C-alpha positions, 0 to 999 in steps of 0.5 A: 829336656827343653820344649820350645814352640814355633809356628808351622810357617817358621818350621817349614822355612827352617825344617832342616835346621830345626831337625839338627837342633833337636838332634843336638840338644835332645829338646822338643819342638811343638809346632803350632797353627794359629797358636794351637799345638798340632804336632811335636818333634822329639828326638829319637832314643836308641832302643836300649835306652828307651827300654832301660827308661821304661824298666826303670819306671816300672821297677818296684811297682810289681811283684811276682806271684810265682817263684822265679824258677817256675817263671823261667821254666826251671 
């Protein structure tokens, strides 16, 4: 995923084009004012894809302190 930076004035002029570009490339855009970052435009991820990424990051970083059966109420 690429990140590019643009001034707020350029974002204002090309907002719809920039939104389309983010949707197509899945890149990020940092919007600046006077050279300082003020906002970040990021692509939307489907809920299931986002959940899968979160679970992947957590995999192997925890352990169960109770049996699986008692955890699920069996």
